[in-house]
N, CA, C, O and CB atoms as a CASP TS submission, in Angstrom:
PFRMAT TS
TARGET T0000
AUTHOR 0000-0000-0000
METHOD Language model
MODEL 1
PARENT N/A
ATOM      1  N   MET     1     -42.601 168.191-106.155  1.00  0.00           N
ATOM      2  CA  MET     1     -43.772 167.414-106.609  1.00  0.00           C
ATOM      3  C   MET     1     -44.596 166.957-105.397  1.00  0.00           C
ATOM      4  O   MET     1     -45.819 167.095-105.376  1.00  0.00           O
ATOM      5  CB  MET     1     -43.321 166.174-107.462  1.00  0.00           C
ATOM      6  N   GLY     2     -43.915 166.420-104.406  1.00  0.00           N
ATOM      7  CA  GLY     2     -44.624 165.916-103.223  1.00  0.00           C
ATOM      8  C   GLY     2     -45.389 167.028-102.508  1.00  0.00           C
ATOM      9  O   GLY     2     -46.495 166.827-102.008  1.00  0.00           O
ATOM     10  N   THR     3     -44.762 168.213-102.476  1.00  0.00           N
ATOM     11  CA  THR     3     -45.418 169.325-101.781  1.00  0.00           C
ATOM     12  C   THR     3     -46.727 169.683-102.468  1.00  0.00           C
ATOM     13  O   THR     3     -47.726 169.959-101.804  1.00  0.00           O
ATOM     14  CB  THR     3     -44.492 170.556-101.725  1.00  0.00           C
ATOM     15  N   HIS     4     -46.723 169.679-103.795  1.00  0.00           N
ATOM     16  CA  HIS     4     -47.943 170.051-104.534  1.00  0.00           C
ATOM     17  C   HIS     4     -49.071 169.074-104.214  1.00  0.00           C
ATOM     18  O   HIS     4     -50.211 169.476-103.983  1.00  0.00           O
ATOM     19  CB  HIS     4     -47.676 170.078-106.065  1.00  0.00           C
ATOM     20  N   LEU     5     -48.734 167.785-104.206  1.00  0.00           N
ATOM     21  CA  LEU     5     -49.761 166.770-103.922  1.00  0.00           C
ATOM     22  C   LEU     5     -50.269 166.923-102.497  1.00  0.00           C
ATOM     23  O   LEU     5     -51.469 166.824-102.240  1.00  0.00           O
ATOM     24  CB  LEU     5     -49.201 165.342-104.138  1.00  0.00           C
ATOM     25  N   THR     6     -49.347 167.166-101.575  1.00  0.00           N
ATOM     26  CA  THR     6     -49.747 167.296-100.169  1.00  0.00           C
ATOM     27  C   THR     6     -50.660 168.503 -99.992  1.00  0.00           C
ATOM     28  O   THR     6     -51.656 168.446 -99.271  1.00  0.00           O
ATOM     29  CB  THR     6     -48.504 167.425 -99.254  1.00  0.00           C
ATOM     30  N   LYS     7     -50.303 169.602-100.665  1.00  0.00           N
ATOM     31  CA  LYS     7     -51.113 170.822-100.535  1.00  0.00           C
ATOM     32  C   LYS     7     -52.517 170.559-101.079  1.00  0.00           C
ATOM     33  O   LYS     7     -53.512 170.969-100.480  1.00  0.00           O
ATOM     34  CB  LYS     7     -50.448 172.020-101.288  1.00  0.00           C
ATOM     35  N   ARG     8     -52.584 169.884-102.199  1.00  0.00           N
ATOM     36  CA  ARG     8     -53.897 169.618-102.799  1.00  0.00           C
ATOM     37  C   ARG     8     -54.712 168.717-101.876  1.00  0.00           C
ATOM     38  O   ARG     8     -55.913 168.920-101.696  1.00  0.00           O
ATOM     39  CB  ARG     8     -53.743 168.964-104.201  1.00  0.00           C
ATOM     40  N   ARG     9     -54.054 167.729-101.301  1.00  0.00           N
ATOM     41  CA  ARG     9     -54.756 166.799-100.404  1.00  0.00           C
ATOM     42  C   ARG     9     -55.216 167.546 -99.151  1.00  0.00           C
ATOM     43  O   ARG     9     -56.315 167.309 -98.648  1.00  0.00           O
ATOM     44  CB  ARG     9     -53.836 165.594-100.017  1.00  0.00           C
ATOM     45  N   ALA    10     -54.379 168.436 -98.658  1.00  0.00           N
ATOM     46  CA  ALA    10     -54.722 169.202 -97.447  1.00  0.00           C
ATOM     47  C   ALA    10     -55.974 170.037 -97.704  1.00  0.00           C
ATOM     48  O   ALA    10     -56.852 170.136 -96.847  1.00  0.00           O
ATOM     49  CB  ALA    10     -53.536 170.120 -97.013  1.00  0.00           C
ATOM     50  N   VAL    11     -56.046 170.637 -98.895  1.00  0.00           N
ATOM     51  CA  VAL    11     -57.222 171.460 -99.228  1.00  0.00           C
ATOM     52  C   VAL    11     -58.459 170.576 -99.264  1.00  0.00           C
ATOM     53  O   VAL    11     -59.520 170.961 -98.773  1.00  0.00           O
ATOM     54  CB  VAL    11     -57.033 172.191-100.598  1.00  0.00           C
ATOM     55  N   ASP    12     -58.320 169.384 -99.849  1.00  0.00           N
ATOM     56  CA  ASP    12     -59.469 168.462 -99.921  1.00  0.00           C
ATOM     57  C   ASP    12     -59.924 168.082 -98.515  1.00  0.00           C
ATOM     58  O   ASP    12     -61.120 168.049 -98.226  1.00  0.00           O
ATOM     59  CB  ASP    12     -59.105 167.184-100.731  1.00  0.00           C
ATOM     60  N   LEU    13     -58.947 167.794 -97.641  1.00  0.00           N
ATOM     61  CA  LEU    13     -59.288 167.394 -96.271  1.00  0.00           C
ATOM     62  C   LEU    13     -59.943 168.557 -95.533  1.00  0.00           C
ATOM     63  O   LEU    13     -60.879 168.368 -94.756  1.00  0.00           O
ATOM     64  CB  LEU    13     -58.029 166.914 -95.509  1.00  0.00           C
ATOM     65  N   CYS    14     -59.433 169.770 -95.788  1.00  0.00           N
ATOM     66  CA  CYS    14     -59.998 170.953 -95.122  1.00  0.00           C
ATOM     67  C   CYS    14     -61.442 171.151 -95.578  1.00  0.00           C
ATOM     68  O   CYS    14     -62.319 171.490 -94.782  1.00  0.00           O
ATOM     69  CB  CYS    14     -59.148 172.228 -95.428  1.00  0.00           C
ATOM     70  N   ARG    15     -61.668 170.938 -96.852  1.00  0.00           N
ATOM     71  CA  ARG    15     -63.024 171.117 -97.392  1.00  0.00           C
ATOM     72  C   ARG    15     -63.969 170.093 -96.776  1.00  0.00           C
ATOM     73  O   ARG    15     -65.088 170.425 -96.385  1.00  0.00           O
ATOM     74  CB  ARG    15     -63.025 170.988 -98.942  1.00  0.00           C
ATOM     75  N   VAL    16     -63.518 168.860 -96.692  1.00  0.00           N
ATOM     76  CA  VAL    16     -64.361 167.801 -96.114  1.00  0.00           C
ATOM     77  C   VAL    16     -64.630 168.104 -94.641  1.00  0.00           C
ATOM     78  O   VAL    16     -65.751 167.939 -94.159  1.00  0.00           O
ATOM     79  CB  VAL    16     -63.683 166.403 -96.267  1.00  0.00           C
ATOM     80  N   ALA    17     -63.593 168.547 -93.933  1.00  0.00           N
ATOM     81  CA  ALA    17     -63.751 168.856 -92.506  1.00  0.00           C
ATOM     82  C   ALA    17     -64.784 169.967 -92.328  1.00  0.00           C
ATOM     83  O   ALA    17     -65.615 169.909 -91.422  1.00  0.00           O
ATOM     84  CB  ALA    17     -62.391 169.272 -91.876  1.00  0.00           C
ATOM     85  N   THR    18     -64.727 170.973 -93.191  1.00  0.00           N
ATOM     86  CA  THR    18     -65.686 172.083 -93.100  1.00  0.00           C
ATOM     87  C   THR    18     -67.094 171.571 -93.351  1.00  0.00           C
ATOM     88  O   THR    18     -68.038 171.974 -92.671  1.00  0.00           O
ATOM     89  CB  THR    18     -65.334 173.206 -94.110  1.00  0.00           C
ATOM     90  N   CYS    19     -67.236 170.683 -94.327  1.00  0.00           N
ATOM     91  CA  CYS    19     -68.564 170.136 -94.658  1.00  0.00           C
ATOM     92  C   CYS    19     -69.109 169.358 -93.454  1.00  0.00           C
ATOM     93  O   CYS    19     -70.297 169.440 -93.144  1.00  0.00           O
ATOM     94  CB  CYS    19     -68.489 169.208 -95.925  1.00  0.00           C
ATOM     95  N   LEU    20     -68.235 168.606 -92.782  1.00  0.00           N
ATOM     96  CA  LEU    20     -68.672 167.802 -91.633  1.00  0.00           C
ATOM     97  C   LEU    20     -68.932 168.690 -90.424  1.00  0.00           C
ATOM     98  O   LEU    20     -69.819 168.411 -89.617  1.00  0.00           O
ATOM     99  CB  LEU    20     -67.619 166.732 -91.286  1.00  0.00           C
ATOM    100  N   CYS    21     -68.150 169.765 -90.307  1.00  0.00           N
ATOM    101  CA  CYS    21     -68.302 170.662 -89.149  1.00  0.00           C
ATOM    102  C   CYS    21     -69.511 171.578 -89.328  1.00  0.00           C
ATOM    103  O   CYS    21     -70.158 171.947 -88.348  1.00  0.00           O
ATOM    104  CB  CYS    21     -67.024 171.508 -88.945  1.00  0.00           C
ATOM    105  N   ARG    22     -69.812 171.937 -90.536  1.00  0.00           N
ATOM    106  CA  ARG    22     -70.926 172.863 -90.805  1.00  0.00           C
ATOM    107  C   ARG    22     -72.239 172.373 -90.193  1.00  0.00           C
ATOM    108  O   ARG    22     -72.852 173.115 -89.424  1.00  0.00           O
ATOM    109  CB  ARG    22     -71.101 173.051 -92.315  1.00  0.00           C
ATOM    110  N   PRO    23     -72.691 171.170 -90.497  1.00  0.00           N
ATOM    111  CA  PRO    23     -73.959 170.683 -89.942  1.00  0.00           C
ATOM    112  C   PRO    23     -73.944 170.608 -88.410  1.00  0.00           C
ATOM    113  O   PRO    23     -74.983 170.756 -87.767  1.00  0.00           O
ATOM    114  CB  PRO    23     -74.277 169.311 -90.515  1.00  0.00           C
ATOM    115  N   VAL    24     -72.762 170.378 -87.832  1.00  0.00           N
ATOM    116  CA  VAL    24     -72.666 170.259 -86.372  1.00  0.00           C
ATOM    117  C   VAL    24     -72.959 171.606 -85.719  1.00  0.00           C
ATOM    118  O   VAL    24     -73.607 171.674 -84.675  1.00  0.00           O
ATOM    119  CB  VAL    24     -71.263 169.748 -85.952  1.00  0.00           C
ATOM    120  N   ILE    25     -72.472 172.681 -86.348  1.00  0.00           N
ATOM    121  CA  ILE    25     -72.641 174.023 -85.762  1.00  0.00           C
ATOM    122  C   ILE    25     -74.119 174.431 -85.801  1.00  0.00           C
ATOM    123  O   ILE    25     -74.470 175.524 -85.356  1.00  0.00           O
ATOM    124  CB  ILE    25     -71.767 175.074 -86.524  1.00  0.00           C
TER
END
């Protein structure tokens, strides 16, 4: 159960990071 939540959170963080990194590039 914990792994599923962590994976989902990791994807959310990755998406946010990409959104923040995109404008910088």
